[in-house]
N, C-alpha and C positions, 0 to 999 in steps of 0.2 A: 332197494338195496343192491349195491354192486357186487358182482361175483369177484372173488379175491384176485384172480390172476389169469392172464392169457399169455401165450407164447407166439411170436411172429418171426418168420424167416422167409427168405427167397432162395430158390434153388434151381439149378439147371444141371440135370443129369448126375449130380453127386449123390448117387443112391447109397453108397457106403456110409457117408456122413448122415444122410437123411434117416437111415435106419436107426442110428444111434440117437438122433434128435427126437424121432418119433417114440422110441422106446422110453426115453427119459421124460420128455415133457408130456407125451400122451399118457404115460403111466401116472405122472404126478398131478397134472392139471385136468386130465381127461381130454380125449381127442376133440370133443366138441368145443374146447377152449383153445385149440391150436389152429393157427392160420398159416397156410403154406402157399406162397406165391410161386406158381409153377411157370418159370420163365422158359418159353419155348413149347409149353403144353406137352411135355414129355409124358407118354402113356404110362411108363413105369413109375414115374413120380406120382402121377394121379392114382394109380392102383395102390402103391404103398401107403399113400396118405388118405386112403378111404376112411371116412368117419371124421376127418378133419374138415376145416373150411378151406377148400382148395380154389385158388383164383388163377386161372390160366391167362398167360400173356403171350403176345407175339414174341418170337425169339430171333428176329433178324439181327445180323451183326451191326453193332452201333458203337462208335468210338466214345460216345457220351453215356455208355451203359451205367457206369458206376454213379455218375451224378444223378441220372434219372432214377436209378434204383433207390437211392437214399431220399430223394424227393418223395417218391411213392411211400417208402416205409415211414418217413416222418408224418405224412398225412394219415396213414393208416393208424399209427400209434395215437395221434391226436383224436381220431374218431373212436377208436376202441376204448380210450379212457373215459368216454361217456357211459360205458357199460361195464368196465372192469376197474377195480381199484388199482391194479398194477398191470403193466405190460412188459414182458421180457422180450427184447428185440435184438437180433444179431445174425451173424452168418450161420450157416447150417453146421459148420464144424466148431461151434462155440456152445458150451453148456454151462449154465450158472448153477452152482452147487453150494449148499450150506454144509459146513463141517458137521459130520455126525456127532462129534464131541459135544455140540451144543444141545443135543437131545431133540433137535428139530430138523425137518427137511425144509426146502425152500418155500413150499406152499404154507406150511404151518407157521413159519417165521413171518411171511408176508401177512398172514391173517392177523398178526398182532400189531401191525403198523397202521396207525390211524391218521398220521399227518402225511400229506402228499409230498413226497420227496423223490429225488433222483439218486439212486444208489450205484456206487462204482465198486465192483468186486476186484480183488487182486487177480491179475492175469497170470496163468500158469500154462506153459507149453508142455503137453504130455508128449514125451519123446520115446522113440523106440531105440533102446540101447542094443544095437544088433550084435554087440560083443558079449551081451549077457542074457538077452531075452530071445529065446528061440520059439516059444509058443506063439501061435497066431492069435490075433484078436478075434474073439467070437461074439457072443451076445453082449458081453461086457468088455470095456476097454481097460478099466482100472482093475488090477490084479495081474493079468498078462503084461500090462505096462504099469510100472510103479515109480518111474523117474519123471520129475518135472523140473523145467527150467523157469526161473523167474522171467516174466514177460510183461514189464510195465507198459509196453506199447499196446498190449491187449487188456490192460486194466481199463475197461470201457464203461462209460455211464449208461449201462444197458438195461437197468431195471427201473422203469419209470412209473412213478405214482402221480405224475402231472406232465402235461406237455412241455417239452424242452427240446428245441430243434437240435438234432444231432448232425455233426459234420459228415462229409463223405468218408465212408469206412466206419462210422460210428465211434470215432476215437475221442471226440470232443463234444461238449454240450453247451448250450446257452443257459447255463445254470450257475449261479454265483457261489453256491455252497457245495463243498465236497463231502459226501457221506460215504465212508469206507468201513462198513460194519465188520467187526471181528467175526471171523468164520465164514465170510462170504467170498467165494472164489469163482473165477471164470476159467474153465478148462478148455484150452484150444487144442484141437485134435489133428491139425494138419500133419504133424510129424509122428503120429502115434503108430504108424505101420509103414515100413519101407515100401512094400509092394503097392499099397494104396496111394502112397505119396507119388510114386512114379506115374501111376495111371492118372491121378488128378492133375499133375503138372502137364502131362501129354494133352489132356483135354483143354487146359487153359492156354497152352501154347497154340493149339489149333484154333481157338477162338480169336486170339489177337492176330494170327496169321490170316484168318478169313476177313477180319476188319481191314487189314492191309495198311495200317498207319503206324508211325513210330510212337514211342512213349510220350513224346512232347505234344503230340497231336490228339491225345486221348486222356480221359479221366481215369482210365483203368490203371491199377497199380503196376509199378515196374516189375514186381515179382511174377507177373503173368507172362512176361516176355522171355523167349528162349535165350536171349543173350545175357540175361541176368540169372539164369538158372544154375549154371555151374554143373559139376559132376555129382549126380545124385548120391552115390555111395560115399563119396568124400564128405558130403554134408552130414550124413549120419555117423560116419566114423569120427568126425570132429567132436561129437558129443562127449566122447570119453576124455577129452582134454579139458572139459569144464571143471571148475572148482566144485567139489562135492562137499556140502556142509551137513553136519549131523543135526538131528532134531527137526522140528517143523514149527518154528516160532517166527512170525513175520510182522509183529507189531512195529519193529524198527522201520519196515518199509512203509507201513501206513503213516508213521510219523513223518518220514521224508516226503511223502506225497502231500501231506498237509502243509509242511513247511515251505514247499516250493510252489504252492497253489497261487495262480496269478492269471490275469487276463491274457488271452492269446492275441496280442497286438490290439488292433482296432476292429477285430472281426466280430466281437460280441461273444465269442466262445471263451471258455476257461480251460486251463491246463495245469498239469504238474510236470516236473522233470521226468523224462522217460529214458533213463539210463539203461544201457545194456550191462548188467552186473556180471554176466557170465557165470552164474551160480546155479548149481543143481542140488535138488533135494530128493530123497526117497520118501514117497508118501507113506504115512502110517497105514497100517492094515485096515483101519476103520473105514477108509474110503473105498476099499476093494468091493466091486460089484455095484457101487452107487450109479456109475454110468458104464 
């Protein structure tokens, strides 16, 4: 009989986000069911992830890093699904959460799923409203941070009950059916703390500078490049200009995703429309402390 779930990520030096990832998935699934690919064999990453399954990789600069990363993660997911009923795979700053209003957490919800499917949670950007939220992020993100922006670009097919090749970045899958369960969310933490954002962007800019090629000569996303960065404080100050909606009902977005579901050209991948709605919500208090 298969174990219900495993979590898989790849990380290089992002220890702030790794701490949140380990607290959440390690506490939920057990560290023995967490797989951390340590790109560059960072000693701090290895120490933090003690008790997990840590795989060290060489960390030399490589313009095809992102392509190679997802080729590896796809292979690992396919292999792990021989031993686990579900594998949650994604970046270290992404956490998949079940709404506490359902009365279940992610693990107990997955334990009820008997058919092998690919699940796509609603993507939400956890943002630091620097005009409202002075408290630093501690052991938990939600509570000190309570504002989320709709992020369809990060509504990723990241909970896999069967092999389904994921695209670079994990944004698309070779899976014809779209499953967007009510209450399932992906919280993206990139913007959850201004100070941490600045430090993370400094590290990413340094990586692409070391590689020494332009954005057109690499598979790494444009957002890693200094010329696409902009002014950090202006990025966070712009959040106050977003439309802020009351309530937290997102069935309309799930319907739009289903209605626009279609093949992604001739690639074999499937997609829905990924609009930038520019919409902000305050999370209900039931989410506070979950991550």
